[in-house]
TIPA-938355 format. One line per field, with one value per residue (C-alpha): residue number from 1; residue in one letter; x, y, z. Coordinates in nm, 2 decimals, always signed. Example, Ala and Ser with C-alpha at 12.3 -4.5 7.8 and 13.67 -1.06 7.14 Angstrom:
2
marpa: 1 / 2 $
loke: A / S $
c1: +1.23 / +1.37 $
c2: -0.45 / -0.11 $
c3: +0.78 / +0.71 $
***
This chain:
454
marpa: 1 / 2 / 3 / 4 / 5 / 6 / 7 / 8 / 9 / 10 / 11 / 12 / 13 / 14 / 15 / 16 / 17 / 18 / 19 / 20 / 21 / 22 / 23 / 24 / 25 / 26 / 27 / 28 / 29 / 30 / 31 / 32 / 33 / 34 / 35 / 36 / 37 / 38 / 39 / 40 / 41 / 42 / 43 / 44 / 45 / 46 / 47 / 48 / 49 / 50 / 51 / 52 / 53 / 54 / 55 / 56 / 57 / 58 / 59 / 60 / 61 / 62 / 63 / 64 / 65 / 66 / 67 / 68 / 69 / 70 / 71 / 72 / 73 / 74 / 75 / 76 / 77 / 78 / 79 / 80 / 81 / 82 / 83 / 84 / 85 / 86 / 87 / 88 / 89 / 90 / 91 / 92 / 93 / 94 / 95 / 96 / 97 / 98 / 99 / 100 / 101 / 102 / 103 / 104 / 105 / 106 / 107 / 108 / 109 / 110 / 111 / 112 / 113 / 114 / 115 / 116 / 117 / 118 / 119 / 120 / 121 / 122 / 123 / 124 / 125 / 126 / 127 / 128 / 129 / 130 / 131 / 132 / 133 / 134 / 135 / 136 / 137 / 138 / 139 / 140 / 141 / 142 / 143 / 144 / 145 / 146 / 147 / 148 / 149 / 150 / 151 / 152 / 153 / 154 / 155 / 156 / 157 / 158 / 159 / 160 / 161 / 162 / 163 / 164 / 165 / 166 / 167 / 168 / 169 / 170 / 171 / 172 / 173 / 174 / 175 / 176 / 177 / 178 / 179 / 180 / 181 / 182 / 183 / 184 / 185 / 186 / 187 / 188 / 189 / 190 / 191 / 192 / 193 / 194 / 195 / 196 / 197 / 198 / 199 / 200 / 201 / 202 / 203 / 204 / 205 / 206 / 207 / 208 / 209 / 210 / 211 / 212 / 213 / 214 / 215 / 216 / 217 / 218 / 219 / 220 / 221 / 222 / 223 / 224 / 225 / 226 / 227 / 228 / 229 / 230 / 231 / 232 / 233 / 234 / 235 / 236 / 237 / 238 / 239 / 240 / 241 / 242 / 243 / 244 / 245 / 246 / 247 / 248 / 249 / 250 / 251 / 252 / 253 / 254 / 255 / 256 / 257 / 258 / 259 / 260 / 261 / 262 / 263 / 264 / 265 / 266 / 267 / 268 / 269 / 270 / 271 / 272 / 273 / 274 / 275 / 276 / 277 / 278 / 279 / 280 / 281 / 282 / 283 / 284 / 285 / 286 / 287 / 288 / 289 / 290 / 291 / 292 / 293 / 294 / 295 / 296 / 297 / 298 / 299 / 300 / 301 / 302 / 303 / 304 / 305 / 306 / 307 / 308 / 309 / 310 / 311 / 312 / 313 / 314 / 315 / 316 / 317 / 318 / 319 / 320 / 321 / 322 / 323 / 324 / 325 / 326 / 327 / 328 / 329 / 330 / 331 / 332 / 333 / 334 / 335 / 336 / 337 / 338 / 339 / 340 / 341 / 342 / 343 / 344 / 345 / 346 / 347 / 348 / 349 / 350 / 351 / 352 / 353 / 354 / 355 / 356 / 357 / 358 / 359 / 360 / 361 / 362 / 363 / 364 / 365 / 366 / 367 / 368 / 369 / 370 / 371 / 372 / 373 / 374 / 375 / 376 / 377 / 378 / 379 / 380 / 381 / 382 / 383 / 384 / 385 / 386 / 387 / 388 / 389 / 390 / 391 / 392 / 393 / 394 / 395 / 396 / 397 / 398 / 399 / 400 / 401 / 402 / 403 / 404 / 405 / 406 / 407 / 408 / 409 / 410 / 411 / 412 / 413 / 414 / 415 / 416 / 417 / 418 / 419 / 420 / 421 / 422 / 423 / 424 / 425 / 426 / 427 / 428 / 429 / 430 / 431 / 432 / 433 / 434 / 435 / 436 / 437 / 438 / 439 / 440 / 441 / 442 / 443 / 444 / 445 / 446 / 447 / 448 / 449 / 450 / 451 / 452 / 453 / 454 $
loke: X / X / X / X / X / X / X / X / X / X / X / X / X / X / X / X / X / X / X / X / X / X / X / X / X / X / X / X / X / X / X / X / X / X / X / X / X / X / X / X / X / X / X / X / X / X / X / X / X / X / X / X / X / X / X / X / X / X / X / X / X / X / X / X / X / X / X / X / X / X / X / X / X / X / X / X / X / X / X / X / X / X / X / X / X / X / X / X / X / X / X / X / X / X / X / X / X / X / X / X / X / X / X / X / X / X / X / X / X / X / X / X / X / X / X / X / X / X / X / X / X / X / X / X / X / X / X / X / X / X / X / X / X / X / X / X / X / X / X / X / X / X / X / X / X / X / X / X / X / X / X / X / X / X / X / X / X / X / X / X / X / X / X / X / X / X / X / X / X / X / X / X / X / X / X / X / X / X / X / X / X / X / X / X / X / X / X / X / X / X / X / X / X / X / X / X / X / X / X / X / X / X / X / X / X / X / X / X / X / X / X / X / X / X / X / X / X / X / X / X / X / X / X / X / X / X / X / X / X / X / X / X / X / X / X / X / X / X / X / X / X / X / X / X / X / X / X / X / X / X / X / X / X / X / X / X / X / X / X / X / X / X / X / X / X / X / X / X / X / X / X / X / X / X / X / X / X / X / X / X / X / X / X / X / X / X / X / X / X / X / X / X / X / X / X / X / X / X / X / X / X / X / X / X / X / X / X / X / X / X / X / X / X / X / X / X / X / X / X / X / X / X / X / X / X / X / X / X / X / X / X / X / X / X / X / X / X / X / X / X / X / X / X / X / X / X / X / X / X / X / X / X / X / X / X / X / X / X / X / X / X / X / X / X / X / X / X / X / X / X / X / X / X / X / X / X / X / X / X / X / X / X / X / X / X / X / X / X / X / X / X / X / X / X / X / X / X / X / X / X / X / X / X / X / X / X / X / X / X / X / X / X / X / X / X / X / X / X / X / X / X / X / X / X / X / X / X / X / X / X / X / X / X / X / X / X / X / X / X / X / X / X / X / X / X / X / X / X / X / X / X / X / X / X $
c1: +17.28 / +16.93 / +16.76 / +16.64 / +16.44 / +16.15 / +16.34 / +16.60 / +16.35 / +16.29 / +15.96 / +15.83 / +15.90 / +15.68 / +15.40 / +15.43 / +15.42 / +15.11 / +14.93 / +15.00 / +14.91 / +14.59 / +14.49 / +14.52 / +14.87 / +15.19 / +15.50 / +15.85 / +16.17 / +16.41 / +16.76 / +17.03 / +16.85 / +16.82 / +17.18 / +17.31 / +17.11 / +17.26 / +17.61 / +17.55 / +17.58 / +17.38 / +17.08 / +17.06 / +16.78 / +16.46 / +16.31 / +15.99 / +15.86 / +15.49 / +15.19 / +15.01 / +15.04 / +15.20 / +14.86 / +14.72 / +15.02 / +14.97 / +14.61 / +14.71 / +14.96 / +14.92 / +15.28 / +15.41 / +15.67 / +15.62 / +15.98 / +15.92 / +15.55 / +15.56 / +15.80 / +15.59 / +15.80 / +15.70 / +15.86 / +15.64 / +15.74 / +15.62 / +15.72 / +16.01 / +16.13 / +16.16 / +16.06 / +16.08 / +15.79 / +15.81 / +15.55 / +15.68 / +15.88 / +15.92 / +16.03 / +16.02 / +16.03 / +16.34 / +16.38 / +16.68 / +16.86 / +16.59 / +16.28 / +15.99 / +15.63 / +15.46 / +15.19 / +15.12 / +15.20 / +15.42 / +15.51 / +15.78 / +15.96 / +15.96 / +16.08 / +16.38 / +16.51 / +16.53 / +16.73 / +17.10 / +17.29 / +17.22 / +17.31 / +17.04 / +16.78 / +16.68 / +16.33 / +16.22 / +15.88 / +15.94 / +15.57 / +15.52 / +15.87 / +15.93 / +16.26 / +16.32 / +16.65 / +16.58 / +16.93 / +17.16 / +17.24 / +17.30 / +17.56 / +17.73 / +17.74 / +17.90 / +18.16 / +18.21 / +18.12 / +17.95 / +17.75 / +17.48 / +17.13 / +17.09 / +17.23 / +17.47 / +17.42 / +17.04 / +17.09 / +17.33 / +17.11 / +16.83 / +17.05 / +17.41 / +17.48 / +17.47 / +17.82 / +17.96 / +17.72 / +17.87 / +18.22 / +18.10 / +17.95 / +18.26 / +18.47 / +18.26 / +18.21 / +18.56 / +18.41 / +18.54 / +18.37 / +18.26 / +18.42 / +18.12 / +17.98 / +18.32 / +18.36 / +18.01 / +18.11 / +18.33 / +18.07 / +17.84 / +18.10 / +17.95 / +17.61 / +17.76 / +17.91 / +17.55 / +17.44 / +17.35 / +17.66 / +17.48 / +17.41 / +17.77 / +17.89 / +17.66 / +17.82 / +18.17 / +18.11 / +17.99 / +18.29 / +18.54 / +18.42 / +18.40 / +18.66 / +18.84 / +18.84 / +19.17 / +19.03 / +18.73 / +18.93 / +19.15 / +18.84 / +18.72 / +19.05 / +19.05 / +18.70 / +18.74 / +18.50 / +18.77 / +18.84 / +18.48 / +18.48 / +18.82 / +19.04 / +19.30 / +19.42 / +19.53 / +19.79 / +20.00 / +19.98 / +20.34 / +20.50 / +20.80 / +20.86 / +21.19 / +21.38 / +21.11 / +20.85 / +20.83 / +20.52 / +20.43 / +20.20 / +19.88 / +19.95 / +20.08 / +19.75 / +19.55 / +19.77 / +19.73 / +19.35 / +19.34 / +19.55 / +19.32 / +19.04 / +18.69 / +18.60 / +18.49 / +18.69 / +19.01 / +18.96 / +18.90 / +19.21 / +19.42 / +19.31 / +19.37 / +19.66 / +19.91 / +19.67 / +19.88 / +20.22 / +20.22 / +20.17 / +20.44 / +20.69 / +21.05 / +21.36 / +21.54 / +21.89 / +22.00 / +21.83 / +21.85 / +21.50 / +21.33 / +21.12 / +21.07 / +20.72 / +20.77 / +20.46 / +20.23 / +20.03 / +19.94 / +19.82 / +19.68 / +19.45 / +19.29 / +19.26 / +19.11 / +18.85 / +18.77 / +18.73 / +18.49 / +18.28 / +18.25 / +18.13 / +17.87 / +18.02 / +17.91 / +18.12 / +18.21 / +18.34 / +18.54 / +18.70 / +18.78 / +18.95 / +19.14 / +19.27 / +19.39 / +19.56 / +19.73 / +19.86 / +19.96 / +20.32 / +20.48 / +20.78 / +20.79 / +21.11 / +21.18 / +21.31 / +20.96 / +20.87 / +20.54 / +20.45 / +20.50 / +20.27 / +20.01 / +20.02 / +19.96 / +19.67 / +19.53 / +19.55 / +19.39 / +19.16 / +19.12 / +18.83 / +19.05 / +19.39 / +19.31 / +19.20 / +19.52 / +19.74 / +19.54 / +19.60 / +19.97 / +19.99 / +19.81 / +20.05 / +20.35 / +20.20 / +20.13 / +20.48 / +20.62 / +20.96 / +21.09 / +20.75 / +20.84 / +21.05 / +20.76 / +20.51 / +20.73 / +20.74 / +20.36 / +20.34 / +20.58 / +20.37 / +20.05 / +20.19 / +20.31 / +19.97 / +19.81 / +20.02 / +19.94 / +19.57 / +19.57 / +19.63 / +19.38 / +19.49 / +19.37 / +19.37 / +19.11 / +19.03 / +18.71 / +18.95 / +19.12 / +19.07 / +18.94 / +18.64 / +18.58 / +18.39 / +18.67 / +18.93 / +18.73 / +18.71 / +19.08 / +19.16 / +18.89 / +18.73 / +18.42 / +18.39 / +18.64 / +18.88 / +19.14 / +18.97 / +18.99 / +19.36 / +19.43 / +19.26 / +19.45 / +19.78 / +19.69 / +19.62 / +19.96 / +20.12 / +19.92 / +20.01 / +20.37 / +20.33 / +19.99 / +20.07 / +19.99 / +19.62 / +19.48 / +19.28 / +19.58 / +19.83 / +19.63 / +19.57 / +19.94 / +20.00 / +19.75 / +19.94 / +20.25 / +20.07 / +19.95 / +20.29 / +20.44 / +20.22 / +19.97 $
c2: +23.28 / +23.14 / +23.46 / +23.38 / +23.62 / +23.50 / +23.67 / +23.40 / +23.14 / +23.08 / +23.25 / +22.94 / +22.75 / +22.99 / +22.92 / +22.55 / +22.62 / +22.84 / +22.57 / +22.31 / +22.56 / +22.67 / +22.30 / +22.28 / +22.12 / +22.21 / +22.23 / +22.33 / +22.38 / +22.12 / +21.96 / +22.08 / +22.38 / +22.53 / +22.44 / +22.59 / +22.91 / +22.95 / +22.90 / +23.15 / +22.88 / +22.84 / +22.60 / +22.34 / +22.12 / +22.23 / +21.97 / +22.01 / +21.81 / +21.80 / +21.68 / +21.57 / +21.22 / +21.17 / +21.09 / +21.42 / +21.61 / +21.45 / +21.57 / +21.93 / +21.99 / +21.93 / +21.80 / +21.55 / +21.27 / +20.97 / +20.95 / +20.75 / +20.72 / +20.42 / +20.60 / +20.92 / +21.12 / +21.29 / +21.56 / +21.86 / +22.03 / +22.39 / +22.61 / +22.38 / +22.40 / +22.05 / +22.04 / +21.72 / +21.68 / +21.41 / +21.32 / +21.37 / +21.07 / +20.98 / +20.69 / +20.36 / +20.53 / +20.33 / +19.96 / +19.77 / +20.09 / +20.23 / +20.46 / +20.23 / +20.27 / +20.56 / +20.41 / +20.72 / +21.08 / +21.22 / +21.58 / +21.80 / +21.77 / +21.39 / +21.41 / +21.64 / +21.44 / +21.13 / +21.29 / +21.18 / +21.49 / +21.80 / +22.03 / +21.85 / +21.85 / +22.21 / +22.34 / +22.68 / +22.81 / +23.12 / +23.20 / +23.20 / +23.32 / +23.01 / +22.82 / +22.49 / +22.35 / +22.08 / +21.92 / +22.21 / +22.22 / +22.60 / +22.58 / +22.30 / +22.51 / +22.79 / +22.55 / +22.38 / +22.04 / +21.73 / +21.56 / +21.29 / +21.42 / +21.28 / +20.94 / +20.85 / +20.48 / +20.52 / +20.72 / +20.47 / +20.18 / +20.34 / +20.35 / +20.23 / +20.44 / +20.74 / +20.64 / +20.73 / +21.03 / +21.18 / +21.15 / +21.28 / +21.60 / +21.65 / +21.62 / +21.84 / +22.12 / +22.09 / +22.04 / +21.84 / +21.50 / +21.52 / +21.26 / +21.06 / +21.04 / +20.92 / +20.67 / +20.53 / +20.43 / +20.12 / +19.91 / +19.95 / +19.84 / +19.49 / +19.63 / +19.90 / +19.62 / +19.51 / +19.85 / +19.86 / +19.93 / +20.20 / +20.40 / +20.38 / +20.49 / +20.79 / +20.91 / +20.84 / +21.03 / +21.34 / +21.33 / +21.29 / +21.59 / +21.81 / +22.06 / +21.83 / +21.48 / +21.38 / +21.47 / +21.25 / +20.94 / +20.98 / +20.99 / +20.68 / +20.51 / +20.62 / +20.51 / +20.17 / +20.26 / +20.26 / +19.89 / +19.82 / +20.05 / +20.07 / +19.83 / +19.83 / +20.18 / +20.05 / +19.83 / +20.14 / +20.27 / +20.29 / +20.16 / +20.37 / +20.48 / +20.63 / +20.96 / +21.11 / +21.08 / +21.24 / +21.03 / +20.66 / +20.52 / +20.58 / +20.94 / +21.02 / +20.90 / +21.13 / +21.43 / +21.37 / +21.34 / +21.68 / +21.84 / +21.72 / +21.93 / +21.83 / +21.63 / +21.28 / +21.08 / +21.28 / +21.26 / +20.88 / +20.84 / +21.05 / +20.84 / +20.51 / +20.59 / +20.40 / +20.14 / +19.85 / +19.98 / +19.75 / +19.44 / +19.56 / +19.67 / +19.54 / +19.65 / +19.94 / +19.84 / +20.20 / +20.30 / +20.08 / +20.05 / +20.21 / +20.04 / +20.03 / +19.97 / +19.84 / +19.84 / +19.94 / +20.16 / +19.87 / +19.63 / +19.93 / +20.02 / +19.68 / +19.69 / +20.04 / +19.93 / +19.63 / +19.85 / +20.09 / +19.82 / +19.66 / +20.00 / +20.01 / +20.31 / +20.32 / +20.09 / +20.38 / +20.58 / +20.28 / +20.24 / +20.61 / +20.60 / +20.29 / +20.46 / +20.76 / +20.53 / +20.33 / +20.64 / +20.86 / +20.74 / +20.95 / +21.16 / +21.40 / +21.52 / +21.75 / +21.45 / +21.32 / +21.34 / +21.48 / +21.13 / +21.02 / +21.30 / +21.21 / +20.85 / +20.95 / +21.17 / +20.87 / +20.64 / +20.88 / +21.07 / +21.44 / +21.45 / +21.30 / +21.46 / +21.74 / +21.49 / +21.29 / +21.60 / +21.70 / +21.35 / +21.37 / +21.72 / +21.60 / +21.30 / +21.54 / +21.78 / +21.48 / +21.35 / +21.64 / +21.63 / +21.77 / +21.92 / +22.22 / +22.02 / +21.78 / +22.06 / +22.22 / +21.88 / +21.87 / +22.23 / +22.16 / +21.86 / +22.06 / +22.34 / +22.08 / +21.92 / +22.26 / +22.34 / +22.00 / +22.04 / +22.36 / +22.14 / +21.90 / +21.57 / +21.22 / +21.05 / +20.78 / +20.55 / +20.76 / +21.05 / +20.87 / +21.00 / +20.66 / +20.50 / +20.13 / +20.08 / +20.25 / +20.03 / +19.72 / +19.84 / +19.91 / +19.56 / +19.39 / +19.21 / +19.23 / +19.30 / +19.10 / +19.14 / +19.21 / +19.53 / +19.65 / +19.55 / +19.74 / +20.06 / +20.04 / +20.00 / +20.31 / +20.51 / +20.42 / +20.55 / +20.87 / +20.93 / +20.92 / +21.12 / +21.32 / +21.43 / +21.08 / +21.11 / +21.16 / +20.91 / +20.87 / +20.84 / +20.58 / +20.37 / +20.37 / +20.26 / +19.98 / +19.85 / +19.84 / +19.68 / +19.40 / +19.37 / +19.30 / +19.00 / +19.14 $
c3: +12.17 / +12.20 / +12.09 / +11.73 / +11.53 / +11.30 / +11.02 / +11.05 / +10.92 / +10.56 / +10.46 / +10.29 / +10.61 / +10.81 / +10.57 / +10.64 / +11.01 / +10.98 / +10.78 / +11.06 / +11.33 / +11.16 / +11.15 / +11.53 / +11.54 / +11.72 / +11.51 / +11.60 / +11.40 / +11.54 / +11.52 / +11.28 / +11.15 / +11.50 / +11.58 / +11.26 / +11.30 / +11.65 / +11.51 / +11.23 / +10.97 / +10.65 / +10.69 / +10.42 / +10.56 / +10.75 / +10.99 / +11.19 / +11.48 / +11.49 / +11.70 / +11.38 / +11.25 / +10.91 / +10.75 / +10.88 / +10.74 / +10.40 / +10.39 / +10.46 / +10.17 / +9.80 / +9.75 / +10.00 / +9.97 / +10.19 / +10.29 / +10.61 / +10.65 / +10.88 / +11.11 / +11.11 / +10.86 / +10.54 / +10.33 / +10.24 / +9.92 / +9.95 / +9.66 / +9.59 / +9.95 / +10.11 / +10.47 / +10.66 / +10.91 / +11.18 / +11.44 / +11.80 / +11.92 / +12.28 / +12.49 / +12.30 / +11.96 / +11.86 / +11.82 / +11.67 / +11.61 / +11.38 / +11.44 / +11.51 / +11.39 / +11.57 / +11.80 / +12.01 / +11.98 / +12.26 / +12.34 / +12.21 / +12.54 / +12.52 / +12.16 / +12.25 / +12.55 / +12.34 / +12.06 / +12.02 / +12.12 / +12.33 / +12.03 / +11.82 / +12.10 / +12.04 / +11.93 / +11.81 / +11.73 / +11.52 / +11.51 / +11.88 / +11.98 / +12.19 / +12.24 / +12.41 / +12.53 / +12.79 / +12.78 / +12.78 / +12.41 / +12.39 / +12.67 / +12.48 / +12.17 / +12.37 / +12.51 / +12.17 / +12.33 / +12.18 / +12.46 / +12.46 / +12.54 / +12.90 / +12.98 / +12.69 / +12.76 / +12.72 / +12.40 / +12.24 / +12.35 / +12.15 / +11.84 / +11.84 / +11.53 / +11.76 / +11.88 / +11.53 / +11.50 / +11.81 / +11.66 / +11.33 / +11.48 / +11.69 / +11.37 / +11.15 / +11.41 / +11.55 / +11.90 / +12.19 / +12.26 / +12.62 / +12.85 / +12.96 / +12.61 / +12.48 / +12.75 / +12.68 / +12.32 / +12.37 / +12.54 / +12.24 / +11.98 / +11.95 / +11.87 / +11.65 / +11.44 / +11.35 / +11.23 / +10.86 / +10.65 / +10.45 / +10.76 / +10.87 / +10.53 / +10.53 / +10.86 / +10.74 / +10.41 / +10.59 / +10.82 / +10.54 / +10.34 / +10.65 / +10.77 / +11.03 / +10.89 / +11.06 / +11.39 / +11.32 / +11.21 / +11.52 / +11.74 / +11.58 / +11.66 / +12.02 / +12.08 / +11.89 / +11.61 / +11.35 / +11.41 / +11.30 / +11.00 / +10.83 / +11.04 / +10.76 / +10.86 / +11.20 / +11.04 / +10.97 / +11.33 / +11.46 / +11.14 / +11.07 / +10.71 / +10.59 / +10.56 / +10.33 / +10.61 / +10.95 / +11.05 / +11.06 / +10.79 / +10.99 / +11.09 / +10.74 / +10.59 / +10.83 / +10.76 / +10.39 / +10.44 / +10.61 / +10.33 / +10.05 / +9.91 / +10.03 / +9.73 / +9.83 / +9.58 / +9.66 / +10.04 / +10.01 / +9.79 / +10.03 / +10.33 / +10.15 / +9.92 / +10.14 / +10.29 / +10.17 / +10.28 / +10.59 / +10.38 / +10.13 / +10.39 / +10.37 / +10.56 / +10.40 / +10.28 / +10.33 / +10.66 / +10.96 / +11.11 / +10.81 / +10.55 / +10.17 / +10.02 / +9.67 / +9.45 / +9.74 / +9.51 / +9.29 / +9.56 / +9.75 / +9.47 / +9.48 / +9.86 / +9.86 / +9.61 / +9.83 / +10.14 / +9.96 / +9.81 / +10.16 / +10.29 / +10.00 / +9.82 / +9.46 / +9.23 / +9.01 / +9.30 / +9.43 / +9.09 / +9.06 / +9.40 / +9.31 / +9.00 / +9.20 / +9.45 / +9.18 / +9.00 / +9.30 / +9.33 / +9.05 / +9.07 / +8.77 / +8.61 / +8.32 / +8.14 / +8.08 / +7.72 / +7.60 / +7.51 / +7.87 / +8.00 / +7.74 / +7.84 / +8.20 / +8.09 / +7.89 / +8.18 / +8.43 / +8.20 / +8.15 / +8.40 / +8.68 / +8.63 / +8.87 / +9.13 / +9.09 / +9.13 / +9.44 / +9.59 / +9.52 / +9.67 / +9.98 / +10.00 / +9.99 / +10.25 / +10.47 / +10.48 / +10.69 / +10.52 / +10.18 / +10.14 / +9.93 / +9.69 / +9.65 / +9.59 / +9.33 / +9.15 / +9.14 / +9.03 / +8.74 / +8.62 / +8.66 / +8.43 / +8.18 / +8.17 / +8.13 / +7.82 / +7.67 / +7.73 / +7.53 / +7.23 / +7.07 / +7.23 / +7.15 / +7.48 / +7.41 / +7.12 / +7.06 / +6.99 / +6.70 / +6.35 / +6.24 / +6.41 / +6.47 / +6.15 / +5.95 / +6.11 / +6.02 / +5.66 / +5.65 / +5.79 / +5.58 / +5.87 / +6.10 / +6.47 / +6.68 / +6.97 / +6.71 / +6.61 / +6.97 / +6.99 / +6.67 / +6.80 / +7.13 / +6.94 / +6.73 / +7.04 / +7.17 / +6.85 / +6.86 / +7.23 / +7.13 / +6.81 / +6.79 / +6.43 / +6.30 / +6.41 / +6.06 / +5.85 / +5.62 / +5.90 / +6.09 / +5.78 / +5.71 / +6.07 / +6.03 / +5.73 / +5.95 / +6.23 / +6.00 / +5.84 / +6.18 / +6.22 / +6.47 $
***
């Protein structure tokens, strides 16, 4: 597995390596790029470890971004290929969970043994045909095992975020988390709680859009990390639902997560769609020992938004996920009028309806019972939406045949909250009957609106 050909390297990367070598510096391809090449995966980021200080690298290349100059890291842009170049780091290179300012240049061997995981502690010199694996990363790749590089306690002590990174790599790669590495995580939970939220969110995001997110969240629960990141999910652990569900609230959420397509908003909504069920639970009047969860989607939308804002996700994303959570609890029937479907489209938006249907489908797949019936229900609504979208639909006030200025002229008044109320009322009429969306039709409706004392 460790036999890599220079042809596996991006040609522009080889030019960067030659420039560094010709200037008298050592440089190695390290970390994820080497790991992914060995696994036969596409490389998305190229990282180099180098004996040169960052200031020396800056002088060698015409286009350099000082991404972490004080920590010895810069990004070289060579013919539009970004290459992150970092000065060798050794013992004492970390302080307070972050890379500290480089005071002395170590060696490539020192750099590798202080990396987080064995599968990331690999170095390759494609120009010289050399390969370094001081911690047994190649064997761990063969065994599909995630293991700390050296003593896990020492590695986690250097940066407590590495506890979550170990889980994230196990999840994304579908590897087993090695026992001593897993057992070293709980003692570091108090220090993990002090890690910057943004760093935690970045790891969680990568885990959630990966191929095995359920596995990752369950590893977080078993190691205690979940209680420090999304403790709300634990409230559903062991909570029985009802005849529609094979699993408790927690495991249903995880199975829904796995069933969702790897779009971040959809995965987050699938994970959090039932987050408030435990707080809304009431004994079922029809099933002894079972529960009902009235309006959990409404309160759950607000709770999901609070969780995502706490984790420093963008506000726009938090609001989008909250909308998907609030709207996910629909049961479509053929009795729905076209107006009812249009109103749903207006609430959700054309750009989000596919995401909502994906969340609902994931919810159905995750319940483990009556799955095919539920999927047929979603398919029927998707087809109904498709037919309606083929028509010119007015789903927002901006789609009305009269703009705000024209509504003001028709009502004979200037800007005011009343104008907005009138336009929202017009939209409601158009959603029920699209044929009235003409200038004449809307002016007639405005007369009726005024006549009714609005």
